[in-house]
N, C-alpha and C positions, 0 to 999 in steps of 0.2 A: 193732725196738727204736726207741723215741723218744729224742730227744736234747734237751739243754738249749740253747735258743737265746735270745739277747737279744731283747727287744722292740724295736719300731721299724720303720722303713720297710724294705720288702723290695726297693726299687728298685735299690740297688747290687748286690744278690745276683742279681736277674734280669738286670740290665744286663750283668753279667759272663757270665752264661749265654748270652745271645743273641748274643754276639760269636763263639761257636763256630759255624763254618760247617757242621759236621756235625750240629748239633742239629736243624735243620729236617727233614732226611730222617728222623732218628731218631724225632722226635715224630709226624710224618705216618705213619710206618710203624706205630707203636703205635696211633694213632687208627684206622687202616684195619683192623688185625688185631683190635682190641678183645679181647685175651685174657681168659679168666676170671680168672686171677690176674695182676693188673697190677703189675709191678715196674719201677723205673727204674734207670738207671745212677747211680753214687754222687753226682755233682754235682747231678743233677736230684732225687734222693731227698733230699738235704740241703735243697734249696730247698723241696720239698714239705712236709717236717716243719717247717721254719721258718714257712711259711705257715699250717699247721694250728695251730701254737703261738700265733701272733699272733691267729688267729680265736678260739682257745680263750679267751684273755684277755678278749675282747670279749663272747662269748656267756656266759661264766661269770658275769659280773656280772648280766646280765639274768636268767639262770635261777635264781640262788641264792635269790632271794625266793620264786620259784614252788615250789622244793623244800620249803621250810618250810611254805608254805600247803598243798601237797598232802599232806605228812606229817601235818599237823594234821587234815585232813579224813579221811584213811585211819584214823588212830588213833581219832578220835571214832566213825567208822562201825564199826570193829572192836569198840570198847568197848560201844557201844550194842546191837550185834547178837549179839556172841558172849561177853560177859563172864559170862553165866550158866554157861558150861561150865567156868569156872575155879573150883576149890575154894579155900578160904581159904588153904591152905598153898601154893598155886601163884602167889599174887599177887607173890611175890618175883621170880620169873622174868619175869612180865609187867612189873612196875615197872622192873626192871633193864634189860630190853630196850628199853622206852620211853625211859628216861633215856639209855642209850647211843646209841640212834638219834638222839635229839634233840641230844645233845652233838656227835655226828659231823656232823650237818647244820649246826649252828651254827659248827663249825670250818671247814667248807667255805665257808660264807657269809662268814666273816671273811677267809679266804684270798682270796676273790674281790675284796674291796675293799682289799687291801693296795696300797701305792703302785705296785709293779711286780709284776703277776701274769704270770709267764712260765713257761718250760719247767721250771724248778726245782720250782715248786709242782705243776705238772702231773705230773711224774715222781715226786717224792719225798713228796708230801703227799696228793694226791687219790687216786691208785691204792691206797695202803695203807689209807686210810679206807674206801674202797669195799670192799676185801677184808675188813676187820674187820666192816663192816656185814653182809655176807653170812655171815661166820663166826658171829656171834652169833645170826643167824636159824637157821642150820643146827644149831647147838648146842641151841637151844630145841626144834627139831623132833625131834632125836635123843633129847633127854632126855624128851620126852613123845610117844612114837611112836603113841599111840592116836588122834591126829588133831586134838585140841583146839587145838594150837598151829600145826598145819600150814596152816590157813586163813589166819591172820595172816601166817605166814612166806611163803607163796606169793604173796600180794598184794604184800608188801613187796619180795620178791626181784625181781619183775617191774618194779615201780616204780623201784627202785634201779638196775637194770641198764639199763633204757630211758633213764633220766636220764643214766647214765654214758656210754652209747653216743652219744646225740644231743647232750647238753650238754657233757660232758667230752671229747668227741672221742677216745674210746678206740679204738685199732686192734683188729682182731679177734684178733690174736696176744696183745695185752695182756688182752683179755676172757677168753681161754682161761686165761692165767696167773692172773688174779684168781679165776676160778671154781674152778680146780684147787687153788690155794693155800688158799682158804677151805674147800673140801671136805676136803683132807688135814688141815688144822688141826682141823676139826670131828670127823673120824673119830678123830684122835689123842686129842682130849679125851674122847670116848666110851670109848675103850679104856682110858685112864688111870683114869677114874672108874667103869669097869665098868657102864656104863648098858646098857639094852636096845638092840639094833640097830634101825636105822630100818625102818619099815614098807615093804612093797613098793609100796604106794600112793604114799607120799611119794617113793620112789626114782624111780618112773615120772614123777611130776609134776616133780621136779627135772631129770630127764633131758630131758623135753619142753621145759621152760622154757629149759634150756641150749642145746638145738638151735635153738630159735626165736631166742633172743637172739644166738647166734653167727652165724646166717644173716643177721640184720639188720645186725650189725656188719660182716660181710664185704661185703655188697652196698652198704652205705652208704659204706664205705671205697673200694670199687671205683668207685662213682659219683663220689666226690670226686677220685680219681686221674684218671679220664677227663676230668672238668671242668677239672682242673689242666692237663692236656695242651693243651686248647683255649685256656686262658689263656696258656700259654707260647707257643703258636703265634701268638696275637694279639699278644703282646708282641714276638715276632720280626718280624712284619710291621710293627708300629708303629715299631720300632727301625730297620728298613730304610727306612721312609718318612722318618723324621727324618734318617737318614744322607744320603739322596738330597737332601732339602731343604737340609741343611747344605752339601752339596757344591755344589748349584746356587747357594746364597748366596755361597759362596767364589768360585766361578767368576765371578759377577757383580761381585765386588769385587777380584778378583786379576788381574793381568796374566799371561796365559798364557805369554808368552815369558820374562820375567825372574823371575817368581814374586813380584814386589813388588806393592804396592797399585796399582790402576789409577786412571785419572783420576776416575772416579766416586767411588771410595773417598776419594781425596785431597780432592775438593770437599766431601764430607761432613765430613771431618776439619777442613778449613779453616774451614767454617762454625762448628763447635763451638769451635775454638780462638780464632777471631776474636771471638765473643761473650764468651768467658771473659776474653780479654785486655782487651777494652773495659770489661767489668764490674769487673775487678780492677785496671785501669790498669797492666797488665804489658806489657813489650815482646814483640813477635812478629817473628821473622826468617824470611825465605824465600830459598832458594837455587835459582836456575835453572841447570841443568847441561847442557852440550851436549858430546857427543863430537866432538873436533876432526877435521875432514876425513873424516867417516864415509862419505860417498858414494864418495870415492876408495878407502876400505877395502873397501867392497862390490864396487866395480868390479875391484879387484885380487884379492881372495881369495874372492869369491862370497858370495851371500846366506846360505848355511848357516853359513859362518865369521862373517859379520856378526851373525847371530843369536846365535851362541855368544859373540861379543865383547860384545854388549849384556848377555847373561846374566851374564858374569863381572864386568863393570863394575857392574851393578846390585847384585850380592851383595857386592862390595867396598865400595860406598857404604853398604850396610846394616850391615856390620860396623864401619864407621868411626863410626857413631853410638853414643854411649855411654849415652844415656838412653832408657828405654822410651817416654817421651812423644814423642820425636822420630820423625817420619814421613818415609820416602822412598818415592817413587812414580814409576812411568814415566808421563811426561806425554804422550808421543807420539813416534814415530820414535826418534831417538837422543837425545831430550831427557828429562831427569829433574828432579824437584823434591824439595827437602828442606824440611820445615816444622819450625821450632824454637820451641816455646813458651817464654816467660819467658827469652828470649835477647836480649842487647843486641848492639851492633855488634861489640865485641871477641869475644864468644862466637861470633857468626856467622863471624867471620874464622878462629877456631880450628877450627871444624868444616870450613870450606872448605879449609883447609890439610890437615886429616886426609884429607878426601875425595880431594884431588888426589894426596896421597902414596900412598894406598891404590891408586889407579888406576895410578900410576907403578910401584908394586911388582909389579903384575901383569906388566909388561913384555911386553905383547902386541905382537908385531912389526907395524910399519906402515911399510913401506919407501917409500910414496908420501906420507907425511906431510910437510908443510912446516914442522913444528914440531920433531919429534924422530923417532927411529927406532922409537918404540913409540907405542901409543895414549895419547893425552892428553885432557884435558877443559878446557873454559873454564866459569867460574862467574860468575853475576851475583847480587849480594846486595841485598836490600831489607830494611830494618829499620824498625819502626814501633811506636808505642804507640797503638792505635786510639782514635779519638774519634768522636763522632756524625757529623762532617763528612767522615770518611774512608770509603772504599768498598773492598770486596774486589777489584773489577775493576781499580781504579787500583793497588792493591797488586800484583796480578799483572802489570799492564802495566809498572810501574816495575822489577820484578825482571827482566822480559824485556828491558827497555831496558838494564839494567845488564849483562846477558849480551852484548848486541850491543856494548856498550862494551868488554867484555873481549876479544871477537873482534877488534874494531878495533885493540886494543892489542897484537896479535900472538898471541893465543890462549895456552893453557896458563897461565892466570892467573885471578885473581878481581878483580872490580871492584864498587864500590858504585853504587847508583843515584845517590847524591849523597854525596860525601866529607864526612862530618861531622867535627867535632873529635873527638879520640881518645876522650875519656871522656864524650861527650854521647850521649844517646839520640836517635835519628833519628825525628822526626815530620815528615810531609809534608802538604801541603795538596792534596787531590784527587789 
């Protein structure tokens, strides 16, 4: 059974599929076995039908004009070659059949060019029209079993079903339903009207046409299903490659120990924010942060404990930043940096206080610290509104100089590169 699916990109649907770790083995197993009757598990079946529906909407538009052209050619050929076998009283059947077929094809063509041609039209419009087309051909053949209508009907049944299978993307199960429904409706019509039964010749012809068309529909669908499996397998491999590349990119820009941005990522961010601050004449603040007496901590508790200490401190600083634009990175060893766009001196001081308080709250024991009984940090602050004569290297050097100033002042504090007036922005020369 086909379903109604919205048109649009299938990438989210496929992306959800390829995250399943068991999918690769499942797809590879089906490709290896290549069973005669190919069926998928529910999630894969859903995606397959969605893909066919999307392709249907594209092919439908291209094929619709060809249907009308082919119909006109067949009708003219039938008229020119076989019109002599119709008596005057039979032209009503001929004309009604011609008109109904033409109207049905016009309806299909109109459906093809609707703003959104998707599964609803495929399921509830196309299939019934095809069924009615076959029905009226069968009725004409049953009503005139002497063979004069059978030539026209046979030609048109083949054309209609071939178009339906290849252009309308009918599954072989639906092909059976359409042919069976049309046949039952035609037989019922004959019974109600007490017409003559169909000739054995026509019965054989219809059976042969049915077997051929069902075989075509079955093997076309089987080929599509196997091709779909190869597409899914390719999507899985592509997804895995993207995941690996993303992971490698993350590793290249992330500090493995702390989980923060590394120096490379920080330098890239600083370049971007520096250009933006200079272009928009906005202040930019930088904090250099150093864990106090970290060497003594390592000597006392070991490097494993030291790594865990840096990890906790880094995450505490990250949580202390309130804006998404603020960046914290591990600069090297026990040194960290915090970049604060659009931040003046007072704003930088507030962030420095939050960072120091967040580290204090951790209360990581440090019995050999000369400052406190727990791990603390010293912070150097540099604030600037960049201009053309300013440089990034000087910006970094001055923040580092402010850090040494904080250490010289007893640690566990923050100091500015240069103490500006409280409400003035800090611009430095070189």
